C-alpha positions as CSV (number, residue, x, y, z in Angstrom):
1,M,-31.8,-14.1,-0.3
2,V,-28.0,-13.2,-2.1
3,H,-27.8,-9.7,-1.8
4,L,-28.8,-10.3,2.0
5,L,-25.8,-12.3,2.9
6,L,-23.7,-9.6,0.3
7,V,-24.5,-7.2,2.9
8,V,-23.8,-9.4,5.9
9,I,-20.3,-10.1,4.4
10,Y,-20.0,-5.5,3.6
11,L,-20.7,-5.6,7.4
12,A,-17.9,-8.1,8.2
13,F,-15.6,-6.3,6.2
14,I,-16.0,-3.4,8.1
15,G,-15.8,-5.2,11.5
16,L,-12.8,-6.5,10.4
17,G,-11.1,-2.8,9.6
18,L,-12.6,-1.2,12.6
19,P,-9.8,-2.6,15.0
20,D,-7.1,-3.0,12.7
21,S,-5.7,0.8,12.6
22,L,-7.5,1.1,16.3
23,L,-4.0,0.1,18.3
24,G,-1.8,2.6,17.0
25,S,-4.4,5.6,17.4
26,A,-4.7,4.4,21.1
27,W,-0.9,3.5,22.2
28,P,-0.3,7.5,23.2
29,S,-2.5,6.8,26.0
30,M,-2.1,3.5,26.8
31,Y,1.8,2.7,27.2
32,G,1.7,5.6,29.8
33,E,-0.6,3.9,31.6
34,L,0.5,0.7,31.4
35,N,4.1,1.8,32.6
36,V,5.9,0.3,29.5
37,P,8.1,2.0,26.5
38,V,6.4,3.5,23.8
39,S,8.2,0.6,21.6
40,Y,6.1,-1.8,23.0
41,A,3.5,-1.2,21.0
42,G,5.6,-3.3,18.1
43,I,5.2,-6.0,20.4
44,I,1.5,-6.3,20.6
45,S,1.4,-5.5,16.7
46,M,3.9,-8.5,16.0
47,T,2.1,-11.1,18.4
48,I,-1.2,-10.1,16.8
49,A,0.5,-10.9,13.1
50,A,2.3,-13.8,14.3
51,G,-1.6,-15.3,15.5
52,T,-2.5,-14.4,11.8
53,I,-0.3,-16.1,10.1
54,V,-0.5,-19.1,11.8
55,S,-4.3,-19.6,11.4
56,S,-4.1,-18.1,7.9
57,L,-1.8,-21.2,7.0
58,Q,-4.6,-23.5,8.8
59,S,-7.2,-21.5,7.1
60,D,-7.9,-24.4,4.0
61,R,-8.5,-27.2,6.5
62,L,-10.5,-25.3,8.9
63,T,-12.5,-23.7,5.9
64,K,-13.2,-27.2,4.4
65,W,-14.5,-28.7,7.9
66,L,-16.7,-26.1,8.9
67,G,-17.4,-23.8,5.8
68,A,-16.4,-20.0,5.4
69,G,-20.0,-18.8,7.4
70,K,-19.2,-20.8,10.7
71,I,-15.0,-19.6,10.2
72,T,-16.6,-16.4,10.1
73,A,-18.9,-16.1,12.6
74,V,-16.6,-17.9,15.4
75,S,-13.6,-16.0,14.3
76,T,-15.5,-12.6,14.8
77,A,-16.9,-14.0,18.1
78,I,-13.2,-14.6,19.4
79,M,-12.0,-11.3,17.7
80,A,-14.8,-9.9,20.2
81,V,-14.1,-11.9,23.2
82,S,-10.1,-10.1,22.6
83,M,-11.3,-7.0,22.7
84,F,-13.2,-7.3,26.1
85,G,-10.4,-8.2,27.0
86,F,-7.9,-5.7,25.8
87,S,-10.4,-3.1,27.5
88,A,-10.3,-5.1,31.1
89,S,-6.4,-4.9,30.6
90,R,-4.6,-3.0,33.0
91,S,-0.8,-4.2,32.6
92,F,0.7,-4.9,29.5
93,F,1.0,-8.7,30.0
94,M,-2.5,-9.0,29.7
95,L,-3.0,-7.0,26.7
96,W,0.0,-9.3,25.3
97,L,-2.0,-12.5,26.2
98,W,-4.9,-10.9,25.2
99,A,-3.6,-10.2,21.5
100,I,-2.7,-13.5,20.8
101,P,-6.4,-14.8,20.3
102,Y,-7.3,-11.5,18.3
103,G,-4.4,-12.2,16.2
104,L,-5.9,-15.8,15.2
105,G,-9.3,-14.5,15.2
106,A,-8.6,-11.9,12.6
107,G,-6.5,-14.0,10.3
108,S,-9.4,-16.8,9.8
109,V,-11.6,-13.8,8.9
110,D,-9.7,-12.3,6.9
111,A,-8.6,-15.6,4.5
112,A,-11.9,-17.3,4.7
113,L,-13.8,-13.8,3.9
114,N,-11.4,-13.5,0.7
115,N,-11.9,-17.0,-0.7
116,Y,-15.7,-16.8,-0.7
117,V,-16.2,-13.6,-2.1
118,A,-13.3,-14.7,-4.9
119,L,-15.6,-17.9,-5.5
120,H,-18.6,-16.4,-5.5
121,Y,-19.0,-13.2,-6.3
122,P,-17.6,-10.8,-9.7
123,S,-14.5,-8.8,-8.7
124,R,-15.9,-5.2,-8.6
125,H,-17.4,-6.6,-4.8
126,M,-13.7,-8.0,-4.2
127,S,-12.9,-4.3,-4.3
128,W,-16.2,-2.8,-3.1
129,L,-15.3,-5.3,0.2
130,H,-11.5,-3.8,0.8
131,C,-13.3,-0.6,0.1
132,M,-15.1,-1.3,2.9
133,W,-12.3,-2.4,5.3
134,G,-11.0,0.8,4.9
135,V,-13.8,2.6,6.4
136,G,-13.8,0.7,9.2
137,T,-10.1,1.5,9.3
138,L,-11.4,5.2,9.3
139,V,-14.2,4.7,12.0
140,G,-11.8,2.8,14.3
141,P,-9.5,5.9,15.7
142,N,-12.2,8.3,15.3
143,V,-14.6,6.7,17.7
144,M,-11.4,5.9,19.9
145,A,-10.3,9.4,19.7
146,F,-14.4,11.2,19.9
147,L,-14.4,9.0,23.4
148,L,-10.7,10.2,24.5
149,T,-11.7,13.8,23.7
150,G,-14.6,13.2,26.0
151,G,-12.9,12.2,28.9
152,S,-13.1,8.7,28.5
153,S,-10.3,6.1,28.8
154,W,-8.5,3.8,26.2
155,N,-10.4,1.3,27.9
156,A,-13.9,2.6,26.6
157,G,-12.6,2.8,22.9
158,Y,-11.8,-0.9,23.1
159,R,-14.9,-2.0,24.7
160,C,-16.9,0.2,22.6
161,M,-15.3,-2.1,19.8
162,A,-15.6,-5.5,21.3
163,M,-19.6,-4.1,21.3
164,I,-19.6,-3.7,18.0
165,Q,-17.8,-7.0,17.1
166,A,-20.1,-8.9,19.3
167,L,-22.7,-7.7,17.4
168,M,-21.5,-8.4,14.3
169,A,-20.7,-12.0,15.4
170,V,-24.5,-12.3,16.5
171,I,-25.8,-11.2,12.8
172,L,-23.1,-13.7,11.0
173,F,-24.3,-16.5,13.5
174,I,-27.7,-16.0,12.1
175,S,-26.8,-15.5,8.7
176,L,-25.4,-19.1,8.3
177,P,-28.4,-20.5,6.4
178,L,-28.0,-17.9,3.9
179,W,-24.6,-19.6,3.3
180,K,-25.2,-22.5,2.4
181,K,-27.8,-21.5,-0.1
182,N,-25.6,-19.0,-2.0
183,H,-24.8,-20.1,-5.6
184,V,-23.5,-16.9,-7.6
185,S,-21.9,-17.3,-10.5
186,G,-22.1,-21.3,-10.3
187,T,-18.7,-21.1,-8.9
188,G,-19.1,-23.0,-5.5
189,E,-21.7,-25.3,-3.9
190,G,-22.5,-22.7,-1.0
191,D,-21.0,-23.1,2.0
192,T,-21.4,-26.4,3.2
193,G,-17.5,-27.4,3.7
194,S,-15.7,-29.5,0.9
195,K,-14.8,-33.5,1.7
196,S,-11.3,-32.7,-0.2
197,A,-8.1,-33.3,2.1
198,A,-6.5,-29.9,2.9
199,L,-3.5,-29.3,1.2
200,P,-0.5,-29.7,3.0
201,L,1.9,-26.6,3.0
202,H,4.6,-28.6,1.1
203,S,2.7,-29.3,-1.8
204,V,1.1,-26.0,-1.7
205,I,4.4,-24.4,-2.6
206,K,5.0,-26.8,-4.9
207,I,1.7,-26.0,-7.5
208,P,2.9,-23.8,-10.3
209,G,2.9,-19.8,-9.6
210,A,2.5,-20.4,-5.6
211,K,6.1,-19.1,-4.7
212,E,6.0,-15.9,-6.9
213,V,2.0,-14.9,-5.6
214,M,3.6,-15.2,-2.4
215,F,6.4,-13.2,-3.3
216,T,4.0,-10.8,-4.7
217,F,2.0,-10.2,-2.0
218,F,5.3,-10.3,0.4
219,C,6.4,-7.1,-1.3
220,Y,2.6,-5.5,-1.5
221,C,2.5,-5.8,1.8
222,A,5.7,-4.5,2.6
223,V,4.9,-1.3,0.5
224,E,1.6,-0.6,2.0
225,Q,3.2,-1.0,5.3
226,T,5.7,0.7,5.0
227,A,4.4,3.6,3.6
228,M,1.6,3.3,6.0
229,L,4.2,3.5,9.2
230,W,6.8,5.7,7.5
231,G,5.4,8.3,5.4
232,S,4.3,10.7,8.1
233,T,8.1,10.5,9.9
234,Y,9.6,11.1,6.1
235,L,7.7,14.4,5.9
236,V,8.8,15.5,9.2
237,L,12.6,14.4,8.9
238,Y,13.0,14.8,5.4
239,N,10.7,17.5,4.1
240,G,10.5,19.6,7.1
241,V,6.7,19.2,7.7
242,S,5.2,19.7,11.7
243,T,4.7,16.7,13.7
244,E,0.9,17.6,13.7
245,M,0.6,18.8,10.0
246,A,2.1,15.4,9.1
247,A,-0.3,13.1,11.3
248,R,-3.0,14.8,8.9
249,L,-1.4,14.5,5.4
250,A,-0.3,10.7,6.2
251,S,-4.4,9.8,7.0
252,L,-4.4,10.7,3.1
253,F,-2.5,7.6,2.3
254,F,-5.6,6.0,3.6
255,I,-7.9,7.9,1.8
256,G,-6.3,7.4,-1.2
257,I,-6.7,3.3,-0.4
258,T,-10.3,3.9,0.4
259,A,-11.1,5.8,-2.4
260,G,-9.3,4.2,-4.9
261,R,-10.8,0.7,-3.9
262,A,-14.4,2.7,-4.9
263,V,-13.3,3.6,-7.9
264,N,-11.9,0.2,-8.5
265,G,-14.8,-1.6,-8.2
266,F,-16.2,-0.2,-11.5
267,L,-13.3,-0.2,-13.3
268,T,-13.1,-4.0,-13.0
269,C,-16.3,-3.9,-15.3
270,R,-13.8,-3.5,-18.1
271,F,-10.4,-3.7,-16.9
272,T,-9.2,-7.8,-15.7
273,D,-7.9,-8.5,-12.8
274,T,-4.3,-8.9,-14.2
275,Q,-4.6,-5.5,-15.7
276,M,-5.8,-3.5,-12.8
277,I,-2.6,-4.7,-10.7
278,R,-0.6,-3.7,-13.7
279,I,-2.3,-0.3,-13.4
280,G,-2.3,-0.2,-9.6
281,Q,1.6,-0.9,-10.2
282,V,2.0,1.9,-12.4
283,I,0.7,4.3,-10.7
284,L,2.6,3.5,-7.0
285,A,5.9,4.2,-9.5
286,L,4.3,7.6,-10.4
287,G,3.7,8.5,-6.5
288,I,6.9,6.9,-5.2
289,L,8.9,9.3,-8.4
290,A,6.6,12.0,-6.8
291,V,8.3,11.4,-3.1
292,L,11.5,11.0,-4.6
293,I,11.6,14.1,-6.7
294,P,13.1,16.7,-4.1
295,F,11.2,20.0,-5.4
296,S,9.2,20.4,-2.2
297,S,6.7,18.7,0.6
298,G,3.8,19.3,-1.6
299,S,4.8,16.9,-4.1
300,A,5.7,14.4,-1.3
301,V,2.3,14.7,0.2
302,V,0.7,14.1,-3.6
303,G,2.8,11.3,-3.8
304,L,2.3,9.6,-1.0
305,I,-1.6,9.9,-2.1
306,L,-0.5,8.5,-5.7
307,I,0.5,5.3,-3.7
308,G,-2.2,4.9,-1.7
309,V,-4.3,5.0,-5.1
310,G,-1.5,2.7,-6.4
311,C,-2.0,0.5,-3.5
312,A,-5.8,-0.1,-3.8
313,P,-6.5,-2.3,-7.2
314,I,-3.6,-4.7,-6.2
315,Y,-4.6,-6.4,-2.9
316,P,-8.2,-7.2,-4.1
317,S,-7.3,-7.9,-7.4
318,I,-4.7,-10.7,-6.8
319,I,-7.1,-12.3,-3.8
320,H,-10.2,-12.2,-6.8
321,S,-7.7,-13.7,-9.7
322,T,-6.1,-17.1,-7.0
323,P,-9.4,-19.2,-8.2
324,E,-8.4,-18.1,-11.8
325,H,-4.8,-18.6,-11.9
326,F,-5.1,-21.8,-9.8
327,G,-8.6,-23.8,-10.0
328,A,-11.2,-22.8,-7.2
329,D,-10.4,-26.4,-5.5
330,K,-6.8,-25.0,-4.5
331,S,-7.7,-21.4,-4.1
332,Q,-8.8,-21.4,0.0
333,A,-4.9,-23.1,0.1
334,L,-3.3,-20.4,-1.6
335,I,-5.1,-17.7,-0.2
336,G,-4.1,-19.0,3.2
337,V,-0.5,-18.9,2.6
338,Q,-0.8,-15.5,0.7
339,M,-2.3,-14.3,3.7
340,A,0.4,-15.4,5.5
341,S,3.1,-13.8,3.1
342,A,1.3,-10.8,3.8
343,Y,1.9,-10.6,7.2
344,V,5.4,-11.7,7.3
345,G,6.1,-8.7,5.1
346,T,4.2,-6.5,7.2
347,C,6.1,-8.3,10.5
348,L,9.9,-7.5,8.9
349,M,9.8,-4.7,6.2
350,P,8.5,-1.7,8.0
351,P,11.0,-2.3,11.0
352,L,13.8,-3.1,8.5
353,F,13.3,0.4,6.9
354,G,13.5,1.5,10.4
355,L,16.7,0.3,10.8
356,I,17.9,1.7,7.5
357,A,16.5,5.3,8.8
358,N,18.1,5.5,12.1
359,N,21.9,4.2,10.7
360,I,21.6,5.4,7.2
361,S,18.9,8.0,6.6
362,V,15.4,8.7,6.2
363,S,15.7,9.8,2.9
364,L,16.3,6.7,1.4
365,F,12.3,5.8,2.0
366,P,11.2,6.3,-1.6
367,V,14.3,4.0,-2.8
368,Y,13.4,1.7,-0.4
369,L,9.9,1.4,-1.6
370,A,10.9,1.7,-5.7
371,V,13.4,-1.8,-4.9
372,I,10.2,-3.3,-3.2
373,L,8.0,-2.6,-6.2
374,V,10.5,-3.8,-8.8
375,L,10.5,-7.4,-6.8
376,M,6.7,-7.1,-6.7
377,V,6.4,-6.2,-10.8
378,I,8.9,-8.8,-11.7
379,M,7.2,-12.0,-9.5
380,H,3.8,-10.7,-11.0
381,E,4.9,-11.4,-14.1
382,R,6.7,-14.6,-13.8
383,L,2.9,-15.3,-11.8
384,V,1.3,-14.4,-14.8
385,K,3.4,-16.3,-17.4
386,K,3.8,-19.6,-14.8
387,T,-0.1,-19.8,-14.5
388,A,-0.9,-19.1,-18.2
389,Q,1.8,-22.3,-19.4
390,A,-0.1,-24.7,-16.7
């Protein structure tokens, strides 16, 4: 039963990643048809991010009320309905409206699943599960590209994703009895929900190390999303790479994260979560240095790959170490605020670099990443020190 539930959770992580990279691949076909400026993609992505922040902050209360299994199943169903809404939209306003429930559903799934795996499974599964998320982000755009090149519209791509999400929701609802029977590692009581009161936000923030882990997550997602959004542009404007080649090379960043997390699952058998985070930070620093050194476009490409590989262990290791740092009883609340901090970093920091690139120079891309990385390292080391003392 335990292994069957793990398969279901793996599938849920793939389903979570499928639509995450869909908007970027579909938008060149969407904005002209919707008769809006190309920049309006930012409105949709920020609306989704705002929804995820709200639902992440409520994840402790919702999970203690319904349990992780029901939250995951219901939220996946909400995402499926939202994807159907996207596929039926014929105006930007309708698209924006459907982005609201999509963000709320995505945030609930993310926080609930991450906490459940952190409590019930070894660290290697956290890495492999986030590797499955990476698989989803690679599959989604390719499905959209296949349909577009075959003469279908972007609506068909979203409809296809909606049907996959709906199938996932059905599987999750069928699997609900398995969540209640799971007693892996003796770390939890299955998925029956907790009777303890949910921690309010002001109480969570007062927990020793909470502010540090929030800033660590903020910085991590700032690095990841800035590299993801601006890496291709940096190659074009600073290294003189063609736009077509830069688009292909930028995908190596995603491959670096996905492959890195597959390998990290084996490394966690030897290294602790804290050690994995530090290894990732060192590789990140090497990647940023490779981008910074003005040798050639080749070194910048190698740097982007290393940045992806360096990012790979950090996110899952921070999540998995949460019960160890703060206790199983507080982990859902802490993971909720971590998710919210992550999405705040996603919302604010890539656009901030866009302003820097537009008004100063795109050459500051590696410097920007380096400054955020230094702050991340400082905050993580303070987290380890504070929670050890507590």
